All heavy atoms as a GROMACS GRO file, in nm:
protein
  473
    1MET      N    1   4.089   8.675  -1.864
    1MET     CA    2   3.977   8.692  -1.773
    1MET      C    3   3.916   8.556  -1.736
    1MET      O    4   3.884   8.533  -1.622
    1MET     CB    5   3.873   8.783  -1.839
    1MET     CG    6   3.751   8.806  -1.758
    1MET     SD    7   3.786   8.920  -1.625
    1MET     CE    8   3.627   8.959  -1.570
    2ARG      N    9   3.902   8.471  -1.834
    2ARG     CA   10   3.841   8.340  -1.810
    2ARG      C   11   3.924   8.258  -1.711
    2ARG      O   12   3.869   8.191  -1.623
    2ARG     CB   13   3.828   8.267  -1.943
    2ARG     CG   14   3.785   8.125  -1.933
    2ARG     CD   15   3.638   8.111  -1.959
    2ARG     NE   16   3.604   7.970  -1.964
    2ARG     CZ   17   3.521   7.913  -1.878
    2ARG    NH1   18   3.466   7.986  -1.785
    2ARG    NH2   19   3.493   7.786  -1.887
    3ARG      N   20   4.056   8.261  -1.726
    3ARG     CA   21   4.143   8.182  -1.640
    3ARG      C   22   4.133   8.229  -1.495
    3ARG      O   23   4.135   8.147  -1.402
    3ARG     CB   24   4.287   8.192  -1.690
    3ARG     CG   25   4.377   8.087  -1.632
    3ARG     CD   26   4.504   8.077  -1.708
    3ARG     NE   27   4.586   8.194  -1.685
    3ARG     CZ   28   4.697   8.220  -1.751
    3ARG    NH1   29   4.738   8.139  -1.844
    3ARG    NH2   30   4.768   8.328  -1.724
    4ARG      N   31   4.121   8.360  -1.474
    4ARG     CA   32   4.106   8.411  -1.337
    4ARG      C   33   3.975   8.367  -1.275
    4ARG      O   34   3.968   8.332  -1.158
    4ARG     CB   35   4.114   8.563  -1.338
    4ARG     CG   36   4.253   8.616  -1.358
    4ARG     CD   37   4.256   8.763  -1.335
    4ARG     NE   38   4.144   8.828  -1.401
    4ARG     CZ   39   4.154   8.932  -1.480
    4ARG    NH1   40   4.269   8.987  -1.503
    4ARG    NH2   41   4.048   8.984  -1.536
    5LYS      N   42   3.867   8.366  -1.355
    5LYS     CA   43   3.738   8.322  -1.303
    5LYS      C   44   3.741   8.173  -1.266
    5LYS      O   45   3.685   8.133  -1.165
    5LYS     CB   46   3.628   8.347  -1.406
    5LYS     CG   47   3.587   8.490  -1.418
    5LYS     CD   48   3.472   8.506  -1.514
    5LYS     CE   49   3.427   8.648  -1.525
    5LYS     NZ   50   3.314   8.664  -1.617
    6VAL      N   51   3.807   8.095  -1.348
    6VAL     CA   52   3.818   7.952  -1.319
    6VAL      C   53   3.899   7.931  -1.192
    6VAL      O   54   3.861   7.851  -1.106
    6VAL     CB   55   3.880   7.877  -1.439
    6VAL    CG1   56   3.917   7.734  -1.401
    6VAL    CG2   57   3.786   7.879  -1.558
    7ALA      N   58   4.011   8.003  -1.178
    7ALA     CA   59   4.094   7.990  -1.058
    7ALA      C   60   4.015   8.032  -0.935
    7ALA      O   61   4.022   7.965  -0.830
    7ALA     CB   62   4.220   8.073  -1.072
    8TYR      N   63   3.939   8.141  -0.945
    8TYR     CA   64   3.857   8.187  -0.833
    8TYR      C   65   3.753   8.081  -0.796
    8TYR      O   66   3.734   8.049  -0.678
    8TYR     CB   67   3.787   8.318  -0.870
    8TYR     CG   68   3.696   8.370  -0.762
    8TYR    CD1   69   3.748   8.440  -0.655
    8TYR    CD2   70   3.558   8.350  -0.768
    8TYR    CE1   71   3.665   8.489  -0.555
    8TYR    CE2   72   3.475   8.397  -0.669
    8TYR     CZ   73   3.528   8.467  -0.563
    8TYR     OH   74   3.446   8.513  -0.464
    9GLY      N   75   3.687   8.025  -0.896
    9GLY     CA   76   3.586   7.923  -0.871
    9GLY      C   77   3.644   7.799  -0.806
    9GLY      O   78   3.583   7.742  -0.714
   10ILE      N   79   3.761   7.758  -0.851
   10ILE     CA   80   3.825   7.640  -0.791
   10ILE      C   81   3.862   7.668  -0.646
   10ILE      O   82   3.838   7.585  -0.558
   10ILE     CB   83   3.948   7.599  -0.874
   10ILE    CG1   84   3.904   7.540  -1.007
   10ILE    CG2   85   4.035   7.500  -0.797
   10ILE    CD1   86   4.016   7.517  -1.106
   11MET      N   87   3.920   7.785  -0.620
   11MET     CA   88   3.960   7.818  -0.483
   11MET      C   89   3.839   7.826  -0.390
   11MET      O   90   3.844   7.775  -0.277
   11MET     CB   91   4.039   7.948  -0.481
   11MET     CG   92   4.175   7.937  -0.548
   11MET     SD   93   4.262   8.092  -0.556
   11MET     CE   94   4.330   8.099  -0.392
   12MET      N   95   3.732   7.884  -0.435
   12MET     CA   96   3.614   7.894  -0.350
   12MET      C   97   3.546   7.758  -0.334
   12MET      O   98   3.489   7.729  -0.229
   12MET     CB   99   3.516   7.998  -0.408
   12MET     CG  100   3.572   8.140  -0.402
   12MET     SD  101   3.629   8.189  -0.239
   12MET     CE  102   3.475   8.212  -0.156
   13GLY      N  103   3.554   7.674  -0.437
   13GLY     CA  104   3.502   7.538  -0.425
   13GLY      C  105   3.580   7.457  -0.323
   13GLY      O  106   3.522   7.382  -0.243
   14VAL      N  107   3.712   7.473  -0.323
   14VAL     CA  108   3.795   7.405  -0.223
   14VAL      C  109   3.761   7.455  -0.084
   14VAL      O  110   3.752   7.376   0.011
   14VAL     CB  111   3.945   7.425  -0.255
   14VAL    CG1  112   4.033   7.382  -0.140
   14VAL    CG2  113   3.983   7.350  -0.382
   15CYS      N  114   3.740   7.585  -0.072
   15CYS     CA  115   3.703   7.643   0.057
   15CYS      C  116   3.572   7.583   0.108
   15CYS      O  117   3.562   7.540   0.223
   15CYS     CB  118   3.690   7.794   0.041
   15CYS     SG  119   3.637   7.880   0.188
   16LEU      N  120   3.473   7.578   0.024
   16LEU     CA  121   3.344   7.522   0.062
   16LEU      C  122   3.357   7.374   0.096
   16LEU      O  123   3.301   7.327   0.196
   16LEU     CB  124   3.243   7.542  -0.051
   16LEU     CG  125   3.101   7.494  -0.024
   16LEU    CD1  126   3.040   7.571   0.092
   16LEU    CD2  127   3.018   7.510  -0.148
   17ALA      N  128   3.432   7.300   0.017
   17ALA     CA  129   3.452   7.158   0.043
   17ALA      C  130   3.522   7.135   0.177
   17ALA      O  131   3.485   7.042   0.251
   17ALA     CB  132   3.532   7.095  -0.070
   18LEU      N  133   3.619   7.217   0.209
   18LEU     CA  134   3.688   7.203   0.337
   18LEU      C  135   3.593   7.224   0.454
   18LEU      O  136   3.594   7.147   0.551
   18LEU     CB  137   3.805   7.301   0.347
   18LEU     CG  138   3.932   7.264   0.272
   18LEU    CD1  139   4.030   7.380   0.275
   18LEU    CD2  140   3.994   7.140   0.331
   19PHE      N  141   3.510   7.328   0.446
   19PHE     CA  142   3.414   7.353   0.554
   19PHE      C  143   3.316   7.236   0.568
   19PHE      O  144   3.289   7.188   0.678
   19PHE     CB  145   3.334   7.481   0.530
   19PHE     CG  146   3.399   7.603   0.586
   19PHE    CD1  147   3.426   7.712   0.505
   19PHE    CD2  148   3.430   7.613   0.720
   19PHE    CE1  149   3.485   7.826   0.556
   19PHE    CE2  150   3.489   7.726   0.773
   19PHE     CZ  151   3.516   7.833   0.690
   20VAL      N  152   3.261   7.193   0.456
   20VAL     CA  153   3.160   7.087   0.461
   20VAL      C  154   3.221   6.957   0.512
   20VAL      O  155   3.163   6.892   0.600
   20VAL     CB  156   3.096   7.067   0.322
   20VAL    CG1  157   3.010   6.942   0.318
   20VAL    CG2  158   3.012   7.190   0.286
   21LEU      N  159   3.337   6.919   0.460
   21LEU     CA  160   3.401   6.796   0.506
   21LEU      C  161   3.442   6.803   0.652
   21LEU      O  162   3.430   6.706   0.726
   21LEU     CB  163   3.522   6.764   0.419
   21LEU     CG  164   3.491   6.709   0.280
   21LEU    CD1  165   3.619   6.697   0.200
   21LEU    CD2  166   3.419   6.577   0.289
   22ALA      N  167   3.492   6.920   0.693
   22ALA     CA  168   3.538   6.935   0.831
   22ALA      C  169   3.425   6.912   0.929
   22ALA      O  170   3.444   6.844   1.031
   22ALA     CB  171   3.599   7.073   0.852
   23TRP      N  172   3.308   6.967   0.902
   23TRP     CA  173   3.202   6.962   1.002
   23TRP      C  174   3.094   6.857   0.975
   23TRP      O  175   2.998   6.846   1.050
   23TRP     CB  176   3.141   7.100   1.020
   23TRP     CG  177   3.248   7.189   1.073
   23TRP    CD1  178   3.310   7.291   1.007
   23TRP    CD2  179   3.312   7.179   1.201
   23TRP    NE1  180   3.408   7.345   1.087
   23TRP    CE2  181   3.412   7.280   1.206
   23TRP    CE3  182   3.296   7.096   1.310
   23TRP    CZ2  183   3.493   7.298   1.317
   23TRP    CZ3  184   3.377   7.113   1.420
   23TRP    CH2  185   3.474   7.214   1.424
   24THR      N  186   3.111   6.777   0.870
   24THR     CA  187   3.019   6.665   0.850
   24THR      C  188   3.088   6.530   0.870
   24THR      O  189   3.023   6.434   0.907
   24THR     CB  190   2.957   6.666   0.710
   24THR    OG1  191   3.060   6.660   0.613
   24THR    CG2  192   2.870   6.789   0.690
   25LEU      N  193   3.219   6.524   0.847
   25LEU     CA  194   3.288   6.396   0.854
   25LEU      C  195   3.407   6.396   0.949
   25LEU      O  196   3.416   6.311   1.037
   25LEU     CB  197   3.335   6.358   0.712
   25LEU     CG  198   3.408   6.226   0.697
   25LEU    CD1  199   3.312   6.111   0.725
   25LEU    CD2  200   3.467   6.214   0.559
   26VAL      N  201   3.496   6.492   0.934
   26VAL     CA  202   3.623   6.490   1.005
   26VAL      C  203   3.605   6.511   1.155
   26VAL      O  204   3.678   6.453   1.235
   26VAL     CB  205   3.720   6.594   0.945
   26VAL    CG1  206   3.849   6.602   1.024
   26VAL    CG2  207   3.750   6.559   0.800
   27TRP      N  208   3.508   6.592   1.196
   27TRP     CA  209   3.492   6.622   1.339
   27TRP      C  210   3.465   6.498   1.422
   27TRP      O  211   3.496   6.494   1.540
   27TRP     CB  212   3.382   6.726   1.361
   27TRP     CG  213   3.244   6.672   1.343
   27TRP    CD1  214   3.175   6.668   1.227
   27TRP    CD2  215   3.160   6.615   1.443
   27TRP    NE1  216   3.052   6.611   1.247
   27TRP    CE2  217   3.040   6.577   1.380
   27TRP    CE3  218   3.173   6.592   1.578
   27TRP    CZ2  219   2.935   6.518   1.448
   27TRP    CZ3  220   3.070   6.532   1.647
   27TRP    CH2  221   2.952   6.496   1.581
   28ARG      N  222   3.412   6.393   1.359
   28ARG     CA  223   3.385   6.269   1.433
   28ARG      C  224   3.513   6.199   1.476
   28ARG      O  225   3.515   6.127   1.575
   28ARG     CB  226   3.302   6.176   1.347
   28ARG     CG  227   3.165   6.230   1.319
   28ARG     CD  228   3.087   6.140   1.229
   28ARG     NE  229   2.959   6.202   1.198
   28ARG     CZ  230   2.881   6.165   1.100
   28ARG    NH1  231   2.917   6.065   1.023
   28ARG    NH2  232   2.768   6.226   1.079
   29PHE      N  233   3.618   6.220   1.399
   29PHE     CA  234   3.746   6.155   1.428
   29PHE      C  235   3.840   6.246   1.506
   29PHE      O  236   3.913   6.201   1.593
   29PHE     CB  237   3.813   6.109   1.299
   29PHE     CG  238   3.725   6.020   1.217
   29PHE    CD1  239   3.665   6.066   1.102
   29PHE    CD2  240   3.701   5.889   1.257
   29PHE    CE1  241   3.584   5.985   1.027
   29PHE    CE2  242   3.618   5.806   1.183
   29PHE     CZ  243   3.559   5.854   1.068
   30SER      N  244   3.839   6.376   1.470
   30SER     CA  245   3.931   6.469   1.535
   30SER      C  246   3.878   6.611   1.523
   30SER      O  247   3.871   6.667   1.413
   30SER     CB  248   4.069   6.460   1.468
   30SER     OG  249   4.152   6.561   1.516
   31VAL      N  250   3.841   6.667   1.636
   31VAL     CA  251   3.793   6.805   1.637
   31VAL      C  252   3.906   6.901   1.602
   31VAL      O  253   3.885   7.000   1.533
   31VAL     CB  254   3.731   6.840   1.774
   31VAL    CG1  255   3.695   6.987   1.781
   31VAL    CG2  256   3.608   6.753   1.799
   32ALA      N  257   4.028   6.870   1.645
   32ALA     CA  258   4.142   6.956   1.613
   32ALA      C  259   4.165   6.961   1.462
   32ALA      O  260   4.194   7.068   1.406
   32ALA     CB  261   4.267   6.906   1.685
   33ALA      N  262   4.152   6.849   1.395
   33ALA     CA  263   4.170   6.847   1.249
   33ALA      C  264   4.058   6.927   1.181
   33ALA      O  265   4.084   6.999   1.083
   33ALA     CB  266   4.172   6.704   1.198
   34ALA      N  267   3.938   6.916   1.231
   34ALA     CA  268   3.826   6.992   1.175
   34ALA      C  269   3.849   7.142   1.193
   34ALA      O  270   3.822   7.221   1.102
   34ALA     CB  271   3.695   6.950   1.240
   35LEU      N  272   3.899   7.181   1.309
   35LEU     CA  273   3.930   7.323   1.332
   35LEU      C  274   4.042   7.370   1.239
   35LEU      O  275   4.035   7.481   1.185
   35LEU     CB  276   3.968   7.347   1.478
   35LEU     CG  277   3.853   7.340   1.577
   35LEU    CD1  278   3.907   7.345   1.719
   35LEU    CD2  279   3.756   7.453   1.552
   36ALA      N  280   4.143   7.288   1.221
   36ALA     CA  281   4.253   7.323   1.131
   36ALA      C  282   4.202   7.339   0.988
   36ALA      O  283   4.241   7.434   0.917
   36ALA     CB  284   4.363   7.219   1.138
   37MET      N  285   4.116   7.249   0.945
   37MET     CA  286   4.059   7.260   0.810
   37MET      C  287   3.976   7.389   0.796
   37MET      O  288   3.980   7.454   0.692
   37MET     CB  289   3.972   7.139   0.780
   37MET     CG  290   4.050   7.012   0.758
   37MET     SD  291   3.945   6.867   0.742
   37MET     CE  292   3.863   6.898   0.587
   38SER      N  293   3.904   7.425   0.902
   38SER     CA  294   3.824   7.547   0.898
   38SER      C  295   3.912   7.671   0.891
   38SER      O  296   3.880   7.767   0.820
   38SER     CB  297   3.734   7.555   1.021
   38SER     OG  298   3.641   7.450   1.018
   39VAL      N  299   4.022   7.670   0.963
   39VAL     CA  300   4.115   7.785   0.958
   39VAL      C  301   4.173   7.799   0.818
   39VAL      O  302   4.180   7.910   0.764
   39VAL     CB  303   4.225   7.769   1.065
   39VAL    CG1  304   4.337   7.869   1.043
   39VAL    CG2  305   4.166   7.783   1.203
   40VAL      N  306   4.212   7.688   0.758
   40VAL     CA  307   4.264   7.694   0.621
   40VAL      C  308   4.157   7.744   0.525
   40VAL      O  309   4.184   7.827   0.437
   40VAL     CB  310   4.315   7.555   0.576
   40VAL    CG1  311   4.347   7.552   0.428
   40VAL    CG2  312   4.437   7.516   0.658
   41ALA      N  313   4.033   7.699   0.545
   41ALA     CA  314   3.923   7.744   0.460
   41ALA      C  315   3.895   7.893   0.477
   41ALA      O  316   3.853   7.960   0.383
   41ALA     CB  317   3.798   7.663   0.489
   42MET      N  318   3.919   7.948   0.596
   42MET     CA  319   3.898   8.092   0.617
   42MET      C  320   4.008   8.175   0.552
   42MET      O  321   3.987   8.292   0.522
   42MET     CB  322   3.891   8.123   0.766
   42MET     CG  323   3.766   8.075   0.832
   42MET     SD  324   3.745   8.132   1.002
   42MET     CE  325   3.899   8.093   1.079
   43ILE      N  326   4.124   8.116   0.531
   43ILE     CA  327   4.236   8.190   0.471
   43ILE      C  328   4.224   8.196   0.319
   43ILE      O  329   4.273   8.290   0.256
   43ILE     CB  330   4.369   8.126   0.515
   43ILE    CG1  331   4.388   8.145   0.665
   43ILE    CG2  332   4.487   8.182   0.438
   43ILE    CD1  333   4.504   8.067   0.723
   44ILE      N  334   4.157   8.101   0.258
   44ILE     CA  335   4.150   8.092   0.112
   44ILE      C  336   4.076   8.210   0.046
   44ILE      O  337   4.125   8.262  -0.055
   44ILE     CB  338   4.089   7.957   0.069
   44ILE    CG1  339   4.184   7.844   0.104
   44ILE    CG2  340   4.057   7.955  -0.080
   44ILE    CD1  341   4.128   7.706   0.081
   45PRO      N  342   3.960   8.256   0.094
   45PRO     CA  343   3.886   8.361   0.021
   45PRO      C  344   3.963   8.490  -0.007
   45PRO      O  345   3.953   8.543  -0.119
   45PRO     CB  346   3.764   8.387   0.109
   45PRO     CG  347   3.741   8.256   0.175
   45PRO     CD  348   3.878   8.203   0.204
   46PRO      N  349   4.043   8.545   0.086
   46PRO     CA  350   4.117   8.666   0.049
   46PRO      C  351   4.214   8.642  -0.066
   46PRO      O  352   4.229   8.727  -0.155
   46PRO     CB  353   4.193   8.703   0.177
   46PRO     CG  354   4.117   8.640   0.287
   46PRO     CD  355   4.058   8.516   0.230
   47PHE      N  356   4.278   8.526  -0.068
   47PHE     CA  357   4.369   8.496  -0.179
   47PHE      C  358   4.292   8.474  -0.309
   47PHE      O  359   4.340   8.508  -0.417
   47PHE     CB  360   4.456   8.374  -0.146
   47PHE     CG  361   4.557   8.404  -0.040
   47PHE    CD1  362   4.543   8.354   0.087
   47PHE    CD2  363   4.666   8.485  -0.068
   47PHE    CE1  364   4.636   8.383   0.186
   47PHE    CE2  365   4.760   8.515   0.030
   47PHE     CZ  366   4.744   8.463   0.156
   48ALA      N  367   4.172   8.418  -0.300
   48ALA     CA  368   4.090   8.400  -0.419
   48ALA      C  369   4.052   8.535  -0.480
   48ALA      O  370   4.053   8.551  -0.602
   48ALA     CB  371   3.965   8.320  -0.385
   49VAL      N  372   4.022   8.632  -0.397
   49VAL     CA  373   3.988   8.766  -0.446
   49VAL      C  374   4.109   8.832  -0.510
   49VAL      O  375   4.098   8.897  -0.615
   49VAL     CB  376   3.932   8.853  -0.332
   49VAL    CG1  377   3.918   8.997  -0.373
   49VAL    CG2  378   3.799   8.797  -0.285
   50ILE      N  379   4.226   8.814  -0.450
   50ILE     CA  380   4.347   8.870  -0.508
   50ILE      C  381   4.373   8.810  -0.645
   50ILE      O  382   4.405   8.881  -0.741
   50ILE     CB  383   4.467   8.848  -0.414
   50ILE    CG1  384   4.452   8.935  -0.289
   50ILE    CG2  385   4.599   8.878  -0.485
   50ILE    CD1  386   4.549   8.902  -0.178
   51VAL      N  387   4.356   8.679  -0.658
   51VAL     CA  388   4.376   8.613  -0.787
   51VAL      C  389   4.274   8.663  -0.888
   51VAL      O  390   4.307   8.688  -1.004
   51VAL     CB  391   4.367   8.460  -0.771
   51VAL    CG1  392   4.357   8.390  -0.905
   51VAL    CG2  393   4.488   8.408  -0.694
   52ALA      N  394   4.150   8.678  -0.847
   52ALA     CA  395   4.044   8.721  -0.939
   52ALA      C  396   4.066   8.864  -0.988
   52ALA      O  397   4.024   8.898  -1.099
   52ALA     CB  398   3.908   8.710  -0.870
   53ASN      N  399   4.130   8.947  -0.908
   53ASN     CA  400   4.150   9.087  -0.946
   53ASN      C  401   4.290   9.118  -0.995
   53ASN      O  402   4.324   9.234  -1.014
   53ASN     CB  403   4.116   9.177  -0.827
   53ASN     CG  404   3.970   9.176  -0.796
   53ASN    OD1  405   3.888   9.178  -0.886
   53ASN    ND2  406   3.937   9.170  -0.669
   54TRP      N  407   4.372   9.017  -1.015
   54TRP     CA  408   4.510   9.037  -1.058
   54TRP      C  409   4.513   9.093  -1.200
   54TRP      O  410   4.450   9.041  -1.290
   54TRP     CB  411   4.584   8.904  -1.053
   54TRP     CG  412   4.731   8.919  -1.060
   54TRP    CD1  413   4.808   8.903  -1.170
   54TRP    CD2  414   4.819   8.953  -0.954
   54TRP    NE1  415   4.939   8.924  -1.138
   54TRP    CE2  416   4.949   8.954  -1.006
   54TRP    CE3  417   4.800   8.982  -0.820
   54TRP    CZ2  418   5.059   8.985  -0.927
   54TRP    CZ3  419   4.909   9.012  -0.743
   54TRP    CH2  420   5.037   9.013  -0.796
   55ASN      N  421   4.586   9.202  -1.219
   55ASN     CA  422   4.605   9.267  -1.349
   55ASN      C  423   4.476   9.313  -1.415
   55ASN      O  424   4.463   9.310  -1.536
   55ASN     CB  425   4.681   9.175  -1.446
   55ASN     CG  426   4.826   9.165  -1.411
   55ASN    OD1  427   4.883   9.255  -1.350
   55ASN    ND2  428   4.888   9.055  -1.448
   56VAL      N  429   4.379   9.356  -1.336
   56VAL     CA  430   4.256   9.409  -1.391
   56VAL      C  431   4.279   9.557  -1.421
   56VAL      O  432   4.326   9.632  -1.335
   56VAL     CB  433   4.138   9.393  -1.292
   56VAL    CG1  434   4.015   9.463  -1.342
   56VAL    CG2  435   4.112   9.246  -1.269
   57GLU      N  436   4.248   9.599  -1.543
   57GLU     CA  437   4.262   9.740  -1.578
   57GLU      C  438   4.149   9.818  -1.512
   57GLU      O  439   4.032   9.782  -1.522
   57GLU     CB  440   4.257   9.758  -1.728
   57GLU     CG  441   4.376   9.698  -1.798
   57GLU     CD  442   4.372   9.722  -1.947
   57GLU    OE1  443   4.302   9.819  -1.988
   57GLU    OE2  444   4.434   9.646  -2.019
   58ARG      N  445   4.186   9.926  -1.447
   58ARG     CA  446   4.086  10.006  -1.378
   58ARG      C  447   4.062  10.136  -1.454
   58ARG      O  448   4.155  10.204  -1.494
   58ARG     CB  449   4.134  10.037  -1.236
   58ARG     CG  450   4.148   9.910  -1.160
   58ARG     CD  451   4.188   9.934  -1.020
   58ARG     NE  452   4.209   9.800  -0.963
   58ARG     CZ  453   4.244   9.780  -0.842
   58ARG    NH1  454   4.262   9.879  -0.760
   58ARG    NH2  455   4.262   9.658  -0.796
   59HIS      N  456   3.938  10.167  -1.474
   59HIS     CA  457   3.899  10.290  -1.543
   59HIS      C  458   3.830  10.381  -1.442
   59HIS      O  459   3.714  10.366  -1.413
   59HIS     CB  460   3.806  10.259  -1.660
   59HIS     CG  461   3.868  10.169  -1.762
   59HIS    ND1  462   3.965  10.211  -1.849
   59HIS    CD2  463   3.848  10.038  -1.788
   59HIS    CE1  464   4.002  10.110  -1.926
   59HIS    NE2  465   3.930  10.001  -1.890
   60ASP      N  466   3.908  10.471  -1.384
   60ASP     CA  467   3.851  10.562  -1.283
   60ASP      C  468   3.773  10.673  -1.346
   60ASP      O  469   3.797  10.727  -1.445
   60ASP     CB  470   3.963  10.621  -1.196
   60ASP     CG  471   4.027  10.511  -1.112
   60ASP    OD1  472   3.957  10.416  -1.078
   60ASP    OD2  473   4.146  10.526  -1.080
   0.00000   0.00000   0.00000
């Protein structure tokens, strides 16, 4: 359980860092690169959720 939480936290931290860097620093040099970074950052959260819920026992 702990390893999944750490992986989720790292993935969401990378997502946040990509958004912040894209629109505070990178856009000054290349708007296309900032948009690409934002698209990658939008793709990360669904995978982070999948990793966080991998092999979770469900009690219905």
